[in-house]
OpenMM code with the backbone's topology and positions (N, CA, C; nanometers):
from openmm import Vec3, app, unit

residues = "MET THR HIS GLU GLU LEU GLN THR LEU ILE SER SER ASN LEU PRO CYS GLU HIS ILE ASP LEU THR GLY ASP GLY VAL HIS TRP GLU ALA ILE VAL VAL SER SER ALA PHE GLU GLY GLN ARG LEU ILE GLN ARG HIS GLN ARG VAL TYR ALA THR LEU GLY GLY ARG MET GLN SER ASN GLU VAL HIS ALA LEU SER ILE LYS ALA TYR THR PRO ALA GLU TRP ALA VAL LEU THR ALA GLN".split()
positions = [
    Vec3(-5.8234, 5.1332, 0.2100),
    Vec3(-5.8291, 5.2625, 0.1471),
    Vec3(-5.7933, 5.3692, 0.2505),
    Vec3(-5.7156, 5.4653, 0.2080),
    Vec3(-5.6746, 5.5720, 0.2987),
    Vec3(-5.7756, 5.6866, 0.2957),
    Vec3(-5.7654, 5.7715, 0.3955),
    Vec3(-5.8474, 5.8913, 0.4042),
    Vec3(-5.8320, 5.9750, 0.2773),
    Vec3(-5.7089, 5.9940, 0.2346),
    Vec3(-5.6810, 6.0763, 0.1168),
    Vec3(-5.7399, 6.0150, -0.0090),
    Vec3(-5.7302, 5.8830, -0.0243),
    Vec3(-5.7862, 5.8162, -0.1420),
    Vec3(-5.9374, 5.8328, -0.1479),
    Vec3(-6.0034, 5.8136, -0.0351),
    Vec3(-6.1488, 5.8264, -0.0317),
    Vec3(-6.1906, 5.9710, -0.0581),
    Vec3(-6.1224, 6.0649, 0.0032),
    Vec3(-6.1544, 6.2055, -0.0201),
    Vec3(-6.1361, 6.2423, -0.1670),
    Vec3(-6.0295, 6.1946, -0.2280),
    Vec3(-6.0048, 6.2224, -0.3696),
    Vec3(-6.1129, 6.1608, -0.4574),
    Vec3(-6.1532, 6.0385, -0.4268),
    Vec3(-6.2597, 5.9729, -0.5034),
    Vec3(-6.3878, 6.0546, -0.5012),
    Vec3(-6.4277, 6.0954, -0.3836),
    Vec3(-6.5530, 6.1703, -0.3704),
    Vec3(-6.5407, 6.3066, -0.4377),
    Vec3(-6.4362, 6.3808, -0.4067),
    Vec3(-6.4241, 6.5172, -0.4587),
    Vec3(-6.3938, 6.5221, -0.6087),
    Vec3(-6.3378, 6.4159, -0.6634),
    Vec3(-6.3108, 6.4124, -0.8076),
    Vec3(-6.4371, 6.3883, -0.8886),
    Vec3(-6.5364, 6.3296, -0.8267),
    Vec3(-6.6573, 6.2914, -0.8983),
    Vec3(-6.7815, 6.3668, -0.8537),
    Vec3(-6.7654, 6.4576, -0.7567),
    Vec3(-6.8774, 6.5358, -0.7061),
    Vec3(-6.8222, 6.6695, -0.6579),
    Vec3(-6.8734, 6.7803, -0.7108),
    Vec3(-6.8221, 6.9101, -0.6638),
    Vec3(-6.8590, 6.9311, -0.5168),
    Vec3(-6.7577, 6.9436, -0.4324),
    Vec3(-6.7810, 6.9535, -0.2876),
    Vec3(-6.7225, 7.0824, -0.2318),
    Vec3(-6.7996, 7.1450, -0.1460),
    Vec3(-6.7502, 7.2618, -0.0746),
    Vec3(-6.6785, 7.2200, 0.0530),
    Vec3(-6.7148, 7.1019, 0.1045),
    Vec3(-6.6548, 7.0535, 0.2294),
    Vec3(-6.6709, 6.9017, 0.2364),
    Vec3(-6.5660, 6.8335, 0.2795),
    Vec3(-6.5723, 6.6899, 0.3068),
    Vec3(-6.4997, 6.6658, 0.4388),
    Vec3(-6.5633, 6.5928, 0.5265),
    Vec3(-6.5014, 6.5530, 0.6530),
    Vec3(-6.5167, 6.4021, 0.6641),
    Vec3(-6.4056, 6.3307, 0.6731),
    Vec3(-6.4072, 6.1848, 0.6793),
    Vec3(-6.3439, 6.1353, 0.8074),
    Vec3(-6.4060, 6.0354, 0.8662),
    Vec3(-6.3449, 5.9632, 0.9769),
    Vec3(-6.3656, 5.8154, 0.9500),
    Vec3(-6.2704, 5.7357, 0.9921),
    Vec3(-6.2855, 5.5919, 0.9717),
    Vec3(-6.1561, 5.5180, 0.9900),
    Vec3(-6.1664, 5.3863, 0.9712),
    Vec3(-6.0520, 5.2983, 0.9953),
    Vec3(-5.9945, 5.2371, 0.8677),
    Vec3(-6.0353, 5.2879, 0.7524),
    Vec3(-5.9857, 5.2337, 0.6265),
    Vec3(-6.0850, 5.1421, 0.5584),
    Vec3(-6.1830, 5.0919, 0.6322),
    Vec3(-6.2862, 5.0048, 0.5767),
    Vec3(-6.4250, 5.0579, 0.6112),
    Vec3(-6.4416, 5.1032, 0.7342),
    Vec3(-6.5671, 5.1605, 0.7817),
    Vec3(-6.5487, 5.3116, 0.7914),
    Vec3(-6.6361, 5.3865, 0.7238),
    Vec3(-6.6187, 5.5312, 0.7149),
    Vec3(-6.7451, 5.6064, 0.7518),
    Vec3(-6.7266, 5.7273, 0.8006),
    Vec3(-6.8334, 5.8241, 0.8197),
    Vec3(-6.7925, 5.9486, 0.7413),
    Vec3(-6.8863, 6.0016, 0.6639),
    Vec3(-6.8560, 6.1170, 0.5797),
    Vec3(-6.9599, 6.2265, 0.5978),
    Vec3(-6.9107, 6.3485, 0.6080),
    Vec3(-6.9944, 6.4667, 0.5968),
    Vec3(-6.9558, 6.5289, 0.4634),
    Vec3(-7.0540, 6.5404, 0.3752),
    Vec3(-7.0281, 6.5932, 0.2417),
    Vec3(-7.1209, 6.7123, 0.2186),
    Vec3(-7.0614, 6.8248, 0.1827),
    Vec3(-7.1374, 6.9465, 0.1549),
    Vec3(-7.1171, 6.9784, 0.0071),
    Vec3(-7.2290, 6.9845, -0.0665),
    Vec3(-7.2197, 7.0094, -0.2099),
    Vec3(-7.3417, 7.0845, -0.2598),
    Vec3(-7.3177, 7.1816, -0.3460),
    Vec3(-7.4294, 7.2526, -0.4090),
    Vec3(-7.5036, 7.1609, -0.5056),
    Vec3(-7.4423, 7.0504, -0.5441),
    Vec3(-7.5081, 6.9522, -0.6308),
    Vec3(-7.6276, 6.8860, -0.5614),
    Vec3(-7.6361, 6.8985, -0.4292),
    Vec3(-7.7465, 6.8399, -0.3534),
    Vec3(-7.8719, 6.9280, -0.3523),
    Vec3(-7.8611, 7.0496, -0.4047),
    Vec3(-7.9761, 7.1416, -0.4052),
    Vec3(-8.0954, 7.0742, -0.4724),
    Vec3(-8.2095, 7.0755, -0.4048),
    Vec3(-8.3324, 7.0207, -0.4606),
    Vec3(-8.3434, 6.8696, -0.4579),
    Vec3(-8.2441, 6.8019, -0.4005),
    Vec3(-8.2468, 6.6561, -0.3957),
    Vec3(-8.2924, 6.6067, -0.2598),
    Vec3(-8.3645, 6.4955, -0.2614),
    Vec3(-8.4021, 6.4294, -0.1373),
    Vec3(-8.2790, 6.3593, -0.0801),
    Vec3(-8.2879, 6.3212, 0.0461),
    Vec3(-8.1752, 6.2587, 0.1159),
    Vec3(-8.1249, 6.1345, 0.0433),
    Vec3(-8.2150, 6.0479, -0.0010),
    Vec3(-8.1728, 5.9248, -0.0697),
    Vec3(-8.0981, 5.9572, -0.1988),
    Vec3(-8.1399, 6.0603, -0.2692),
    Vec3(-8.0703, 6.1002, -0.3922),
    Vec3(-7.9301, 6.1514, -0.3621),
    Vec3(-7.9169, 6.2229, -0.2530),
    Vec3(-7.7850, 6.2731, -0.2124),
    Vec3(-7.6919, 6.1571, -0.1800),
    Vec3(-7.7424, 6.0603, -0.1058),
    Vec3(-7.6610, 5.9437, -0.0706),
    Vec3(-7.6224, 5.8663, -0.1959),
    Vec3(-7.7142, 5.8514, -0.2883),
    Vec3(-7.6845, 5.7818, -0.4130),
    Vec3(-7.5744, 5.8525, -0.4908),
    Vec3(-7.5760, 5.9856, -0.4905),
    Vec3(-7.4711, 6.0611, -0.5597),
    Vec3(-7.3342, 6.0334, -0.4988),
    Vec3(-7.3276, 6.0289, -0.3651),
    Vec3(-7.2000, 6.0026, -0.2985),
    Vec3(-7.1564, 5.8584, -0.3247),
    Vec3(-7.2469, 5.7622, -0.3102),
    Vec3(-7.2126, 5.6221, -0.3373),
    Vec3(-7.1636, 5.6032, -0.4809),
    Vec3(-7.2221, 5.6765, -0.5751),
    Vec3(-7.1824, 5.6646, -0.7160),
    Vec3(-7.0364, 5.7040, -0.7372),
    Vec3(-6.9837, 5.7923, -0.6535),
    Vec3(-6.8439, 5.8346, -0.6684),
    Vec3(-6.7464, 5.7206, -0.6385),
    Vec3(-6.7932, 5.6185, -0.5667),
    Vec3(-6.7054, 5.5082, -0.5272),
    Vec3(-6.6932, 5.4001, -0.6338),
    Vec3(-6.7758, 5.4077, -0.7369),
    Vec3(-6.7728, 5.3042, -0.8396),
    Vec3(-6.8005, 5.1690, -0.7778),
    Vec3(-6.7210, 5.0685, -0.8098),
    Vec3(-6.7401, 4.9333, -0.7587),
    Vec3(-6.6700, 4.9055, -0.6272),
    Vec3(-6.6189, 5.0073, -0.5632),
    Vec3(-6.5404, 4.9838, -0.4410),
    Vec3(-6.6239, 4.9327, -0.3239),
    Vec3(-6.7548, 4.9605, -0.3242),
    Vec3(-6.8411, 4.9042, -0.2192),
    Vec3(-6.8630, 4.7546, -0.2457),
    Vec3(-6.8827, 4.7180, -0.3713),
    Vec3(-6.9051, 4.5781, -0.4067),
    Vec3(-6.7799, 4.4927, -0.3874),
    Vec3(-6.6639, 4.5519, -0.4098),
    Vec3(-6.5383, 4.4775, -0.3943),
    Vec3(-6.4927, 4.4738, -0.2488),
    Vec3(-6.5683, 4.5406, -0.1610),
    Vec3(-6.5391, 4.5455, -0.0178),
    Vec3(-6.4163, 4.6303, 0.0152),
    Vec3(-6.3689, 4.7073, -0.0816),
    Vec3(-6.2594, 4.8008, -0.0545),
    Vec3(-6.3058, 4.9061, 0.0460),
    Vec3(-6.4326, 4.9442, 0.0329),
    Vec3(-6.5004, 5.0271, 0.1330),
    Vec3(-6.6161, 4.9418, 0.1814),
    Vec3(-6.6096, 4.8949, 0.3029),
    Vec3(-6.7130, 4.8046, 0.3538),
    Vec3(-6.8391, 4.8799, 0.3952),
    Vec3(-6.8217, 4.9939, 0.4602),
    Vec3(-6.9374, 5.0700, 0.5078),
    Vec3(-6.9072, 5.2192, 0.4985),
    Vec3(-7.0087, 5.2943, 0.4568),
    Vec3(-6.9962, 5.4388, 0.4484),
    Vec3(-7.1248, 5.5012, 0.4993),
    Vec3(-7.1155, 5.5683, 0.6128),
    Vec3(-7.2277, 5.6417, 0.6695),
    Vec3(-7.2157, 5.7852, 0.6202),
    Vec3(-7.3229, 5.8376, 0.5611),
    Vec3(-7.3166, 5.9679, 0.4951),
    Vec3(-7.4118, 6.0678, 0.5595),
    Vec3(-7.3597, 6.1876, 0.5815),
    Vec3(-7.4418, 6.3033, 0.6133),
    Vec3(-7.4171, 6.4017, 0.4995),
    Vec3(-7.5208, 6.4279, 0.4212),
    Vec3(-7.5066, 6.5097, 0.3007),
    Vec3(-7.5879, 6.6381, 0.3143),
    Vec3(-7.5214, 6.7511, 0.2951),
    Vec3(-7.5841, 6.8814, 0.3142),
    Vec3(-7.5586, 6.9731, 0.1952),
    Vec3(-7.6517, 7.0649, 0.1740),
    Vec3(-7.6264, 7.1741, 0.0813),
    Vec3(-7.5422, 7.2778, 0.1568),
    Vec3(-7.4789, 7.3690, 0.0852),
    Vec3(-7.4020, 7.4729, 0.1553),
    Vec3(-7.4877, 7.5553, 0.2523),
    Vec3(-7.6115, 7.5837, 0.2170),
    Vec3(-7.6990, 7.6617, 0.3062),
    Vec3(-7.7319, 7.5825, 0.4329),
    Vec3(-7.7600, 7.4541, 0.4184),
    Vec3(-7.7876, 7.3700, 0.5349),
    Vec3(-7.6651, 7.3614, 0.6257),
    Vec3(-7.5485, 7.3476, 0.5661),
    Vec3(-7.4237, 7.3379, 0.6418),
    Vec3(-7.3953, 7.4682, 0.7157),
    Vec3(-7.4224, 7.5816, 0.6513),
    Vec3(-7.4001, 7.7111, 0.7152),
    Vec3(-7.4871, 7.7247, 0.8400),
    Vec3(-7.6101, 7.6785, 0.8340),
    Vec3(-7.6986, 7.6850, 0.9502),
    Vec3(-7.6458, 7.5946, 1.0608),
    Vec3(-7.6042, 7.4746, 1.0266),
    Vec3(-7.5542, 7.3786, 1.1265),
    Vec3(-7.4264, 7.4266, 1.1948),
    Vec3(-7.3376, 7.4870, 1.1192),
    Vec3(-7.2079, 7.5270, 1.1744),
    Vec3(-7.2110, 7.6646, 1.2396),
    Vec3(-7.3213, 7.7380, 1.2218),
    Vec3(-7.3329, 7.8704, 1.2833),
    Vec3(-7.3720, 7.8635, 1.4298),
    Vec3(-7.4125, 7.7457, 1.4752),
    Vec3(-7.4613, 7.7323, 1.6121),
    Vec3(-7.3490, 7.7243, 1.7120),
] * unit.nanometer
topology = app.Topology()
chain = topology.addChain("A")
for resn in residues:
    res = topology.addResidue(resn, chain)
    for name in ("N", "CA", "C"):
        topology.addAtom(name, app.Element.getBySymbol(name[0]), res)
């Protein structure tokens, strides 16, 4: 899977203000910023991102995805430093 394909999958199924992806096509790290995360615990945020992939984790198209999920307010604090 390419960077563009993964970004499109996530952003098509979750409203995102920011997505930053790094990886080798199978193992990925993602920073996802979405107002949809407001009021959600960390595990719920990760579940929302994993849900955007459909069966691609089970089919091993995406073998690993490490997620950092933030609300826009949390991201603003982190990036203001």
